[in-house]
All heavy atoms as atom14 arrays in JSON, in Angstrom:
{
  "sequence": "MIVLGLILLLIGVFASISILTTVGGVLIVVGAILWILGATGHALGGRKHYF",
  "atom14_mask": [
    [1, 1, 1, 1, 1, 1, 1, 1, 0, 0, 0, 0, 0, 0],
    [1, 1, 1, 1, 1, 1, 1, 1, 0, 0, 0, 0, 0, 0],
    [1, 1, 1, 1, 1, 1, 1, 0, 0, 0, 0, 0, 0, 0],
    [1, 1, 1, 1, 1, 1, 1, 1, 0, 0, 0, 0, 0, 0],
    [1, 1, 1, 1, 0, 0, 0, 0, 0, 0, 0, 0, 0, 0],
    [1, 1, 1, 1, 1, 1, 1, 1, 0, 0, 0, 0, 0, 0],
    [1, 1, 1, 1, 1, 1, 1, 1, 0, 0, 0, 0, 0, 0],
    [1, 1, 1, 1, 1, 1, 1, 1, 0, 0, 0, 0, 0, 0],
    [1, 1, 1, 1, 1, 1, 1, 1, 0, 0, 0, 0, 0, 0],
    [1, 1, 1, 1, 1, 1, 1, 1, 0, 0, 0, 0, 0, 0],
    [1, 1, 1, 1, 1, 1, 1, 1, 0, 0, 0, 0, 0, 0],
    [1, 1, 1, 1, 0, 0, 0, 0, 0, 0, 0, 0, 0, 0],
    [1, 1, 1, 1, 1, 1, 1, 0, 0, 0, 0, 0, 0, 0],
    [1, 1, 1, 1, 1, 1, 1, 1, 1, 1, 1, 0, 0, 0],
    [1, 1, 1, 1, 1, 0, 0, 0, 0, 0, 0, 0, 0, 0],
    [1, 1, 1, 1, 1, 1, 0, 0, 0, 0, 0, 0, 0, 0],
    [1, 1, 1, 1, 1, 1, 1, 1, 0, 0, 0, 0, 0, 0],
    [1, 1, 1, 1, 1, 1, 0, 0, 0, 0, 0, 0, 0, 0],
    [1, 1, 1, 1, 1, 1, 1, 1, 0, 0, 0, 0, 0, 0],
    [1, 1, 1, 1, 1, 1, 1, 1, 0, 0, 0, 0, 0, 0],
    [1, 1, 1, 1, 1, 1, 1, 0, 0, 0, 0, 0, 0, 0],
    [1, 1, 1, 1, 1, 1, 1, 0, 0, 0, 0, 0, 0, 0],
    [1, 1, 1, 1, 1, 1, 1, 0, 0, 0, 0, 0, 0, 0],
    [1, 1, 1, 1, 0, 0, 0, 0, 0, 0, 0, 0, 0, 0],
    [1, 1, 1, 1, 0, 0, 0, 0, 0, 0, 0, 0, 0, 0],
    [1, 1, 1, 1, 1, 1, 1, 0, 0, 0, 0, 0, 0, 0],
    [1, 1, 1, 1, 1, 1, 1, 1, 0, 0, 0, 0, 0, 0],
    [1, 1, 1, 1, 1, 1, 1, 1, 0, 0, 0, 0, 0, 0],
    [1, 1, 1, 1, 1, 1, 1, 0, 0, 0, 0, 0, 0, 0],
    [1, 1, 1, 1, 1, 1, 1, 0, 0, 0, 0, 0, 0, 0],
    [1, 1, 1, 1, 0, 0, 0, 0, 0, 0, 0, 0, 0, 0],
    [1, 1, 1, 1, 1, 0, 0, 0, 0, 0, 0, 0, 0, 0],
    [1, 1, 1, 1, 1, 1, 1, 1, 0, 0, 0, 0, 0, 0],
    [1, 1, 1, 1, 1, 1, 1, 1, 0, 0, 0, 0, 0, 0],
    [1, 1, 1, 1, 1, 1, 1, 1, 1, 1, 1, 1, 1, 1],
    [1, 1, 1, 1, 1, 1, 1, 1, 0, 0, 0, 0, 0, 0],
    [1, 1, 1, 1, 1, 1, 1, 1, 0, 0, 0, 0, 0, 0],
    [1, 1, 1, 1, 0, 0, 0, 0, 0, 0, 0, 0, 0, 0],
    [1, 1, 1, 1, 1, 0, 0, 0, 0, 0, 0, 0, 0, 0],
    [1, 1, 1, 1, 1, 1, 1, 0, 0, 0, 0, 0, 0, 0],
    [1, 1, 1, 1, 0, 0, 0, 0, 0, 0, 0, 0, 0, 0],
    [1, 1, 1, 1, 1, 1, 1, 1, 1, 1, 0, 0, 0, 0],
    [1, 1, 1, 1, 1, 0, 0, 0, 0, 0, 0, 0, 0, 0],
    [1, 1, 1, 1, 1, 1, 1, 1, 0, 0, 0, 0, 0, 0],
    [1, 1, 1, 1, 0, 0, 0, 0, 0, 0, 0, 0, 0, 0],
    [1, 1, 1, 1, 0, 0, 0, 0, 0, 0, 0, 0, 0, 0],
    [1, 1, 1, 1, 1, 1, 1, 1, 1, 1, 1, 0, 0, 0],
    [1, 1, 1, 1, 1, 1, 1, 1, 1, 0, 0, 0, 0, 0],
    [1, 1, 1, 1, 1, 1, 1, 1, 1, 1, 0, 0, 0, 0],
    [1, 1, 1, 1, 1, 1, 1, 1, 1, 1, 1, 1, 0, 0],
    [1, 1, 1, 1, 1, 1, 1, 1, 1, 1, 1, 0, 0, 0]
  ],
  "atom14_positions": [
    [[100.46, 107.88, 94.3], [101.45, 107.41, 95.23], [102.74, 107.0, 94.53], [103.83, 107.23, 94.99], [100.9, 106.27, 96.12], [101.75, 105.86, 97.26], [101.1, 104.71, 98.33], [99.78, 105.48, 99.11], [0.0, 0.0, 0.0], [0.0, 0.0, 0.0], [0.0, 0.0, 0.0], [0.0, 0.0, 0.0], [0.0, 0.0, 0.0], [0.0, 0.0, 0.0]],
    [[102.56, 106.39, 93.4], [103.73, 105.91, 92.64], [104.5, 107.11, 92.1], [105.73, 107.11, 92.17], [103.29, 104.95, 91.5], [102.65, 103.66, 92.12], [104.42, 104.59, 90.57], [102.04, 102.76, 91.11], [0.0, 0.0, 0.0], [0.0, 0.0, 0.0], [0.0, 0.0, 0.0], [0.0, 0.0, 0.0], [0.0, 0.0, 0.0], [0.0, 0.0, 0.0]],
    [[103.69, 108.06, 91.59], [104.41, 109.24, 91.06], [105.15, 110.07, 92.16], [106.28, 110.43, 91.95], [103.35, 110.21, 90.37], [104.01, 111.47, 89.93], [102.72, 109.47, 89.24], [0.0, 0.0, 0.0], [0.0, 0.0, 0.0], [0.0, 0.0, 0.0], [0.0, 0.0, 0.0], [0.0, 0.0, 0.0], [0.0, 0.0, 0.0], [0.0, 0.0, 0.0]],
    [[104.53, 110.17, 93.34], [105.19, 110.82, 94.44], [106.44, 110.07, 94.89], [107.53, 110.69, 95.11], [104.28, 111.01, 95.64], [104.85, 111.66, 96.85], [105.25, 113.07, 96.58], [103.87, 111.59, 97.98], [0.0, 0.0, 0.0], [0.0, 0.0, 0.0], [0.0, 0.0, 0.0], [0.0, 0.0, 0.0], [0.0, 0.0, 0.0], [0.0, 0.0, 0.0]],
    [[106.37, 108.76, 94.92], [107.52, 107.91, 95.23], [108.68, 108.07, 94.21], [109.79, 108.15, 94.56], [0.0, 0.0, 0.0], [0.0, 0.0, 0.0], [0.0, 0.0, 0.0], [0.0, 0.0, 0.0], [0.0, 0.0, 0.0], [0.0, 0.0, 0.0], [0.0, 0.0, 0.0], [0.0, 0.0, 0.0], [0.0, 0.0, 0.0], [0.0, 0.0, 0.0]],
    [[108.26, 108.15, 92.89], [109.26, 108.28, 91.88], [109.95, 109.66, 91.98], [111.19, 109.76, 91.86], [108.58, 108.16, 90.53], [109.51, 108.21, 89.32], [110.54, 107.07, 89.42], [108.73, 108.17, 88.05], [0.0, 0.0, 0.0], [0.0, 0.0, 0.0], [0.0, 0.0, 0.0], [0.0, 0.0, 0.0], [0.0, 0.0, 0.0], [0.0, 0.0, 0.0]],
    [[109.21, 110.71, 92.32], [109.75, 112.03, 92.48], [110.71, 112.09, 93.64], [111.87, 112.56, 93.52], [108.65, 113.1, 92.58], [107.86, 113.27, 91.27], [109.25, 114.44, 93.06], [106.6, 114.09, 91.43], [0.0, 0.0, 0.0], [0.0, 0.0, 0.0], [0.0, 0.0, 0.0], [0.0, 0.0, 0.0], [0.0, 0.0, 0.0], [0.0, 0.0, 0.0]],
    [[110.32, 111.52, 94.77], [111.17, 111.51, 95.96], [112.38, 110.66, 95.74], [113.54, 111.0, 96.18], [110.41, 110.98, 97.21], [109.32, 111.9, 97.75], [108.62, 111.24, 98.88], [109.95, 113.22, 98.19], [0.0, 0.0, 0.0], [0.0, 0.0, 0.0], [0.0, 0.0, 0.0], [0.0, 0.0, 0.0], [0.0, 0.0, 0.0], [0.0, 0.0, 0.0]],
    [[112.25, 109.59, 95.01], [113.35, 108.73, 94.73], [114.46, 109.41, 93.87], [115.62, 109.37, 94.13], [112.91, 107.43, 94.05], [113.98, 106.36, 93.69], [114.39, 105.74, 95.03], [113.41, 105.35, 92.74], [0.0, 0.0, 0.0], [0.0, 0.0, 0.0], [0.0, 0.0, 0.0], [0.0, 0.0, 0.0], [0.0, 0.0, 0.0], [0.0, 0.0, 0.0]],
    [[113.94, 110.12, 92.85], [114.87, 110.87, 91.96], [115.55, 111.98, 92.74], [116.75, 112.2, 92.54], [114.14, 111.41, 90.74], [113.67, 110.32, 89.73], [112.83, 110.94, 88.65], [114.82, 109.55, 89.19], [0.0, 0.0, 0.0], [0.0, 0.0, 0.0], [0.0, 0.0, 0.0], [0.0, 0.0, 0.0], [0.0, 0.0, 0.0], [0.0, 0.0, 0.0]],
    [[114.81, 112.77, 93.53], [115.42, 113.85, 94.31], [116.48, 113.26, 95.22], [117.53, 113.82, 95.4], [114.36, 114.6, 95.02], [113.49, 115.41, 94.03], [114.97, 115.57, 96.09], [112.31, 116.08, 94.72], [0.0, 0.0, 0.0], [0.0, 0.0, 0.0], [0.0, 0.0, 0.0], [0.0, 0.0, 0.0], [0.0, 0.0, 0.0], [0.0, 0.0, 0.0]],
    [[116.09, 112.14, 95.9], [117.04, 111.52, 96.82], [118.29, 111.05, 96.12], [119.4, 111.18, 96.67], [0.0, 0.0, 0.0], [0.0, 0.0, 0.0], [0.0, 0.0, 0.0], [0.0, 0.0, 0.0], [0.0, 0.0, 0.0], [0.0, 0.0, 0.0], [0.0, 0.0, 0.0], [0.0, 0.0, 0.0], [0.0, 0.0, 0.0], [0.0, 0.0, 0.0]],
    [[118.17, 110.51, 94.96], [119.38, 110.02, 94.24], [120.27, 111.19, 93.75], [121.48, 111.15, 93.9], [118.96, 109.1, 93.0], [120.13, 108.88, 92.11], [118.38, 107.77, 93.52], [0.0, 0.0, 0.0], [0.0, 0.0, 0.0], [0.0, 0.0, 0.0], [0.0, 0.0, 0.0], [0.0, 0.0, 0.0], [0.0, 0.0, 0.0], [0.0, 0.0, 0.0]],
    [[119.61, 112.19, 93.16], [120.42, 113.33, 92.62], [121.04, 114.22, 93.73], [122.05, 114.79, 93.54], [119.6, 114.16, 91.67], [119.3, 113.43, 90.32], [118.06, 113.32, 89.85], [120.29, 112.85, 89.64], [117.75, 112.7, 88.67], [120.1, 112.12, 88.44], [118.74, 112.08, 88.01], [0.0, 0.0, 0.0], [0.0, 0.0, 0.0], [0.0, 0.0, 0.0]],
    [[120.34, 114.3, 94.88], [120.8, 115.16, 95.93], [121.6, 114.38, 96.98], [122.03, 114.94, 97.99], [119.65, 115.9, 96.6], [0.0, 0.0, 0.0], [0.0, 0.0, 0.0], [0.0, 0.0, 0.0], [0.0, 0.0, 0.0], [0.0, 0.0, 0.0], [0.0, 0.0, 0.0], [0.0, 0.0, 0.0], [0.0, 0.0, 0.0], [0.0, 0.0, 0.0]],
    [[121.74, 113.08, 96.8], [122.39, 112.21, 97.72], [121.86, 112.27, 99.13], [122.54, 112.34, 100.15], [123.91, 112.56, 97.78], [124.51, 112.34, 96.51], [0.0, 0.0, 0.0], [0.0, 0.0, 0.0], [0.0, 0.0, 0.0], [0.0, 0.0, 0.0], [0.0, 0.0, 0.0], [0.0, 0.0, 0.0], [0.0, 0.0, 0.0], [0.0, 0.0, 0.0]],
    [[120.51, 112.23, 99.19], [119.79, 112.18, 100.53], [119.16, 110.81, 100.66], [118.21, 110.5, 99.98], [118.72, 113.33, 100.56], [119.37, 114.68, 100.33], [118.05, 113.27, 101.9], [118.37, 115.78, 100.24], [0.0, 0.0, 0.0], [0.0, 0.0, 0.0], [0.0, 0.0, 0.0], [0.0, 0.0, 0.0], [0.0, 0.0, 0.0], [0.0, 0.0, 0.0]],
    [[119.81, 110.03, 101.49], [119.42, 108.58, 101.55], [117.95, 108.4, 102.08], [117.24, 107.47, 101.71], [120.38, 107.82, 102.39], [120.38, 108.28, 103.72], [0.0, 0.0, 0.0], [0.0, 0.0, 0.0], [0.0, 0.0, 0.0], [0.0, 0.0, 0.0], [0.0, 0.0, 0.0], [0.0, 0.0, 0.0], [0.0, 0.0, 0.0], [0.0, 0.0, 0.0]],
    [[117.52, 109.26, 102.98], [116.18, 109.06, 103.55], [115.1, 109.27, 102.47], [114.08, 108.59, 102.43], [115.91, 110.0, 104.77], [114.62, 109.63, 105.47], [115.86, 111.46, 104.37], [114.67, 108.34, 106.25], [0.0, 0.0, 0.0], [0.0, 0.0, 0.0], [0.0, 0.0, 0.0], [0.0, 0.0, 0.0], [0.0, 0.0, 0.0], [0.0, 0.0, 0.0]],
    [[115.32, 110.27, 101.58], [114.35, 110.46, 100.5], [114.36, 109.28, 99.51], [113.3, 108.9, 98.98], [114.68, 111.74, 99.68], [114.32, 113.05, 100.38], [114.66, 114.27, 99.51], [112.85, 113.1, 100.77], [0.0, 0.0, 0.0], [0.0, 0.0, 0.0], [0.0, 0.0, 0.0], [0.0, 0.0, 0.0], [0.0, 0.0, 0.0], [0.0, 0.0, 0.0]],
    [[115.47, 108.72, 99.29], [115.63, 107.55, 98.39], [114.87, 106.4, 99.04], [114.1, 105.64, 98.3], [117.07, 107.11, 98.2], [117.8, 108.29, 97.72], [117.2, 106.01, 97.26], [0.0, 0.0, 0.0], [0.0, 0.0, 0.0], [0.0, 0.0, 0.0], [0.0, 0.0, 0.0], [0.0, 0.0, 0.0], [0.0, 0.0, 0.0], [0.0, 0.0, 0.0]],
    [[115.04, 106.19, 100.31], [114.3, 105.08, 101.01], [112.82, 105.3, 101.02], [112.03, 104.38, 100.69], [114.82, 104.98, 102.45], [116.26, 104.8, 102.47], [114.16, 103.83, 103.13], [0.0, 0.0, 0.0], [0.0, 0.0, 0.0], [0.0, 0.0, 0.0], [0.0, 0.0, 0.0], [0.0, 0.0, 0.0], [0.0, 0.0, 0.0], [0.0, 0.0, 0.0]],
    [[112.39, 106.5, 101.32], [110.94, 106.76, 101.38], [110.32, 106.68, 100.01], [109.24, 106.11, 99.8], [110.66, 108.15, 101.98], [109.26, 108.6, 101.81], [111.07, 108.17, 103.44], [0.0, 0.0, 0.0], [0.0, 0.0, 0.0], [0.0, 0.0, 0.0], [0.0, 0.0, 0.0], [0.0, 0.0, 0.0], [0.0, 0.0, 0.0], [0.0, 0.0, 0.0]],
    [[111.07, 107.16, 99.01], [110.58, 107.0, 97.57], [110.43, 105.62, 97.18], [109.41, 105.25, 96.51], [0.0, 0.0, 0.0], [0.0, 0.0, 0.0], [0.0, 0.0, 0.0], [0.0, 0.0, 0.0], [0.0, 0.0, 0.0], [0.0, 0.0, 0.0], [0.0, 0.0, 0.0], [0.0, 0.0, 0.0], [0.0, 0.0, 0.0], [0.0, 0.0, 0.0]],
    [[111.36, 104.82, 97.46], [111.3, 103.39, 97.15], [110.13, 102.69, 97.78], [109.45, 101.89, 97.18], [0.0, 0.0, 0.0], [0.0, 0.0, 0.0], [0.0, 0.0, 0.0], [0.0, 0.0, 0.0], [0.0, 0.0, 0.0], [0.0, 0.0, 0.0], [0.0, 0.0, 0.0], [0.0, 0.0, 0.0], [0.0, 0.0, 0.0], [0.0, 0.0, 0.0]],
    [[109.91, 102.97, 99.08], [108.81, 102.41, 99.82], [107.49, 102.84, 99.21], [106.58, 102.03, 99.03], [108.94, 102.73, 101.32], [107.62, 102.37, 102.03], [110.09, 102.07, 101.96], [0.0, 0.0, 0.0], [0.0, 0.0, 0.0], [0.0, 0.0, 0.0], [0.0, 0.0, 0.0], [0.0, 0.0, 0.0], [0.0, 0.0, 0.0], [0.0, 0.0, 0.0]],
    [[107.33, 104.12, 98.91], [106.1, 104.61, 98.29], [105.84, 104.02, 96.95], [104.7, 103.62, 96.6], [106.15, 106.12, 98.17], [105.87, 106.93, 99.41], [106.0, 108.4, 99.09], [104.55, 106.58, 99.96], [0.0, 0.0, 0.0], [0.0, 0.0, 0.0], [0.0, 0.0, 0.0], [0.0, 0.0, 0.0], [0.0, 0.0, 0.0], [0.0, 0.0, 0.0]],
    [[106.87, 103.76, 96.16], [106.7, 103.07, 94.84], [106.18, 101.63, 95.04], [105.27, 101.21, 94.39], [107.97, 103.11, 94.02], [108.3, 104.52, 93.61], [107.94, 102.17, 92.88], [109.65, 104.64, 92.92], [0.0, 0.0, 0.0], [0.0, 0.0, 0.0], [0.0, 0.0, 0.0], [0.0, 0.0, 0.0], [0.0, 0.0, 0.0], [0.0, 0.0, 0.0]],
    [[106.81, 100.9, 95.95], [106.37, 99.52, 96.25], [104.95, 99.46, 96.76], [104.13, 98.66, 96.26], [107.37, 98.81, 97.21], [106.83, 97.5, 97.67], [108.73, 98.69, 96.54], [0.0, 0.0, 0.0], [0.0, 0.0, 0.0], [0.0, 0.0, 0.0], [0.0, 0.0, 0.0], [0.0, 0.0, 0.0], [0.0, 0.0, 0.0], [0.0, 0.0, 0.0]],
    [[104.6, 100.25, 97.76], [103.28, 100.22, 98.26], [102.21, 100.66, 97.28], [101.19, 100.08, 97.16], [103.24, 101.16, 99.58], [101.79, 101.38, 100.04], [104.01, 100.58, 100.7], [0.0, 0.0, 0.0], [0.0, 0.0, 0.0], [0.0, 0.0, 0.0], [0.0, 0.0, 0.0], [0.0, 0.0, 0.0], [0.0, 0.0, 0.0], [0.0, 0.0, 0.0]],
    [[102.58, 101.69, 96.54], [101.66, 102.21, 95.44], [101.44, 101.06, 94.41], [100.3, 100.87, 93.9], [0.0, 0.0, 0.0], [0.0, 0.0, 0.0], [0.0, 0.0, 0.0], [0.0, 0.0, 0.0], [0.0, 0.0, 0.0], [0.0, 0.0, 0.0], [0.0, 0.0, 0.0], [0.0, 0.0, 0.0], [0.0, 0.0, 0.0], [0.0, 0.0, 0.0]],
    [[102.47, 100.32, 94.05], [102.37, 99.3, 93.02], [101.49, 98.18, 93.63], [100.62, 97.56, 92.84], [103.71, 98.78, 92.61], [0.0, 0.0, 0.0], [0.0, 0.0, 0.0], [0.0, 0.0, 0.0], [0.0, 0.0, 0.0], [0.0, 0.0, 0.0], [0.0, 0.0, 0.0], [0.0, 0.0, 0.0], [0.0, 0.0, 0.0], [0.0, 0.0, 0.0]],
    [[101.64, 97.81, 94.82], [100.86, 96.75, 95.51], [99.36, 97.1, 95.57], [98.52, 96.31, 95.17], [101.38, 96.39, 96.89], [102.72, 95.72, 96.79], [100.37, 95.5, 97.69], [103.48, 95.53, 98.15], [0.0, 0.0, 0.0], [0.0, 0.0, 0.0], [0.0, 0.0, 0.0], [0.0, 0.0, 0.0], [0.0, 0.0, 0.0], [0.0, 0.0, 0.0]],
    [[99.09, 98.41, 95.97], [97.7, 98.81, 95.99], [97.11, 98.92, 94.55], [95.95, 98.64, 94.39], [97.61, 100.21, 96.66], [97.93, 100.21, 98.17], [97.93, 101.65, 98.69], [96.9, 99.32, 98.9], [0.0, 0.0, 0.0], [0.0, 0.0, 0.0], [0.0, 0.0, 0.0], [0.0, 0.0, 0.0], [0.0, 0.0, 0.0], [0.0, 0.0, 0.0]],
    [[97.87, 99.29, 93.6], [97.39, 99.38, 92.26], [97.05, 98.0, 91.7], [96.02, 97.79, 91.09], [98.45, 100.05, 91.43], [98.13, 100.22, 89.93], [96.84, 100.39, 89.42], [99.01, 100.16, 88.8], [96.93, 100.52, 88.08], [98.27, 100.39, 87.68], [100.36, 100.03, 88.74], [98.82, 100.44, 86.43], [100.93, 100.08, 87.51], [100.14, 100.26, 86.31]],
    [[97.9, 97.0, 91.95], [97.62, 95.66, 91.52], [96.41, 95.06, 92.19], [95.56, 94.5, 91.59], [98.9, 94.74, 91.77], [99.99, 95.14, 90.8], [98.57, 93.34, 91.56], [101.35, 94.55, 91.11], [0.0, 0.0, 0.0], [0.0, 0.0, 0.0], [0.0, 0.0, 0.0], [0.0, 0.0, 0.0], [0.0, 0.0, 0.0], [0.0, 0.0, 0.0]],
    [[96.31, 95.27, 93.49], [95.12, 94.76, 94.22], [93.85, 95.43, 93.72], [92.76, 94.78, 93.64], [95.31, 95.0, 95.71], [96.3, 94.05, 96.43], [96.41, 94.45, 97.91], [95.87, 92.63, 96.33], [0.0, 0.0, 0.0], [0.0, 0.0, 0.0], [0.0, 0.0, 0.0], [0.0, 0.0, 0.0], [0.0, 0.0, 0.0], [0.0, 0.0, 0.0]],
    [[93.89, 96.72, 93.47], [92.75, 97.44, 92.94], [92.38, 97.01, 91.53], [91.16, 96.93, 91.2], [0.0, 0.0, 0.0], [0.0, 0.0, 0.0], [0.0, 0.0, 0.0], [0.0, 0.0, 0.0], [0.0, 0.0, 0.0], [0.0, 0.0, 0.0], [0.0, 0.0, 0.0], [0.0, 0.0, 0.0], [0.0, 0.0, 0.0], [0.0, 0.0, 0.0]],
    [[93.36, 96.66, 90.69], [93.13, 96.25, 89.39], [92.53, 94.9, 89.29], [91.8, 94.6, 88.33], [94.38, 96.35, 88.54], [0.0, 0.0, 0.0], [0.0, 0.0, 0.0], [0.0, 0.0, 0.0], [0.0, 0.0, 0.0], [0.0, 0.0, 0.0], [0.0, 0.0, 0.0], [0.0, 0.0, 0.0], [0.0, 0.0, 0.0], [0.0, 0.0, 0.0]],
    [[92.8, 94.05, 90.26], [92.22, 92.67, 90.31], [90.86, 92.61, 90.88], [90.32, 91.54, 90.95], [93.22, 91.75, 90.97], [93.46, 92.15, 92.36], [94.57, 91.59, 90.23], [0.0, 0.0, 0.0], [0.0, 0.0, 0.0], [0.0, 0.0, 0.0], [0.0, 0.0, 0.0], [0.0, 0.0, 0.0], [0.0, 0.0, 0.0], [0.0, 0.0, 0.0]],
    [[90.44, 93.72, 91.46], [89.07, 93.76, 92.06], [89.08, 93.53, 93.54], [87.94, 93.42, 94.08], [0.0, 0.0, 0.0], [0.0, 0.0, 0.0], [0.0, 0.0, 0.0], [0.0, 0.0, 0.0], [0.0, 0.0, 0.0], [0.0, 0.0, 0.0], [0.0, 0.0, 0.0], [0.0, 0.0, 0.0], [0.0, 0.0, 0.0], [0.0, 0.0, 0.0]],
    [[90.16, 93.44, 94.19], [90.16, 93.24, 95.64], [90.03, 94.57, 96.35], [90.83, 95.47, 96.11], [91.44, 92.56, 96.08], [91.6, 91.18, 95.68], [91.02, 90.13, 96.35], [92.27, 90.63, 94.59], [91.29, 89.0, 95.69], [92.06, 89.26, 94.63], [0.0, 0.0, 0.0], [0.0, 0.0, 0.0], [0.0, 0.0, 0.0], [0.0, 0.0, 0.0]],
    [[88.99, 94.72, 97.12], [88.83, 95.96, 97.9], [89.74, 95.89, 99.05], [89.92, 94.89, 99.76], [87.41, 96.01, 98.43], [0.0, 0.0, 0.0], [0.0, 0.0, 0.0], [0.0, 0.0, 0.0], [0.0, 0.0, 0.0], [0.0, 0.0, 0.0], [0.0, 0.0, 0.0], [0.0, 0.0, 0.0], [0.0, 0.0, 0.0], [0.0, 0.0, 0.0]],
    [[90.39, 97.0, 99.37], [91.37, 97.08, 100.43], [91.11, 98.33, 101.23], [91.14, 99.4, 100.69], [92.85, 97.05, 99.87], [93.91, 96.99, 100.89], [93.86, 95.66, 101.64], [95.26, 97.13, 100.23], [0.0, 0.0, 0.0], [0.0, 0.0, 0.0], [0.0, 0.0, 0.0], [0.0, 0.0, 0.0], [0.0, 0.0, 0.0], [0.0, 0.0, 0.0]],
    [[90.85, 98.19, 102.51], [90.56, 99.36, 103.32], [89.25, 100.05, 102.92], [89.16, 101.24, 103.13], [0.0, 0.0, 0.0], [0.0, 0.0, 0.0], [0.0, 0.0, 0.0], [0.0, 0.0, 0.0], [0.0, 0.0, 0.0], [0.0, 0.0, 0.0], [0.0, 0.0, 0.0], [0.0, 0.0, 0.0], [0.0, 0.0, 0.0], [0.0, 0.0, 0.0]],
    [[88.31, 99.34, 102.42], [87.06, 99.89, 102.06], [87.03, 100.55, 100.7], [85.99, 101.1, 100.31], [0.0, 0.0, 0.0], [0.0, 0.0, 0.0], [0.0, 0.0, 0.0], [0.0, 0.0, 0.0], [0.0, 0.0, 0.0], [0.0, 0.0, 0.0], [0.0, 0.0, 0.0], [0.0, 0.0, 0.0], [0.0, 0.0, 0.0], [0.0, 0.0, 0.0]],
    [[88.14, 100.53, 100.01], [88.18, 101.2, 98.68], [88.55, 100.17, 97.64], [89.37, 99.33, 97.83], [89.23, 102.26, 98.66], [88.82, 103.41, 99.52], [89.88, 104.54, 99.37], [89.4, 105.76, 99.95], [90.05, 106.85, 99.84], [91.13, 106.97, 99.15], [89.53, 107.96, 100.41], [0.0, 0.0, 0.0], [0.0, 0.0, 0.0], [0.0, 0.0, 0.0]],
    [[87.91, 100.31, 96.49], [88.22, 99.34, 95.41], [89.31, 99.88, 94.49], [90.06, 99.18, 93.89], [86.95, 99.09, 94.6], [87.13, 98.0, 93.57], [85.86, 97.55, 92.96], [86.11, 96.49, 91.96], [85.12, 95.46, 91.96], [0.0, 0.0, 0.0], [0.0, 0.0, 0.0], [0.0, 0.0, 0.0], [0.0, 0.0, 0.0], [0.0, 0.0, 0.0]],
    [[89.45, 101.19, 94.44], [90.48, 101.8, 93.58], [91.24, 102.87, 94.37], [90.69, 103.63, 95.22], [89.84, 102.52, 92.39], [89.11, 101.64, 91.49], [89.72, 100.74, 90.63], [87.79, 101.44, 91.29], [88.85, 100.07, 89.99], [87.67, 100.44, 90.37], [0.0, 0.0, 0.0], [0.0, 0.0, 0.0], [0.0, 0.0, 0.0], [0.0, 0.0, 0.0]],
    [[92.54, 102.9, 94.22], [93.36, 103.88, 94.81], [93.96, 104.77, 93.69], [94.45, 104.29, 92.68], [94.49, 103.3, 95.6], [94.04, 102.75, 96.91], [93.51, 101.45, 96.99], [94.09, 103.53, 98.04], [93.04, 101.04, 98.19], [93.64, 103.01, 99.22], [93.12, 101.8, 99.37], [92.65, 101.26, 100.48], [0.0, 0.0, 0.0], [0.0, 0.0, 0.0]],
    [[93.86, 106.07, 93.8], [94.35, 106.98, 92.7], [95.46, 107.81, 93.29], [95.42, 108.27, 94.34], [93.2, 107.86, 92.25], [92.14, 107.05, 91.52], [90.99, 106.79, 92.18], [92.35, 106.49, 90.24], [89.98, 106.05, 91.61], [91.39, 105.72, 89.7], [90.13, 105.53, 90.35], [0.0, 0.0, 0.0], [0.0, 0.0, 0.0], [0.0, 0.0, 0.0]]
  ]
}
């Protein structure tokens, strides 16, 4: 999720498409939160790890 967010963010910045920049930023933040929760051992949504 973080990688997809980074790709969309870069495409949005270079192509000047604001919706891709916004979606990419949101995906990076959500992916980072899920990654941190998974790394600390908190199960979220029935899953312990998100890949």
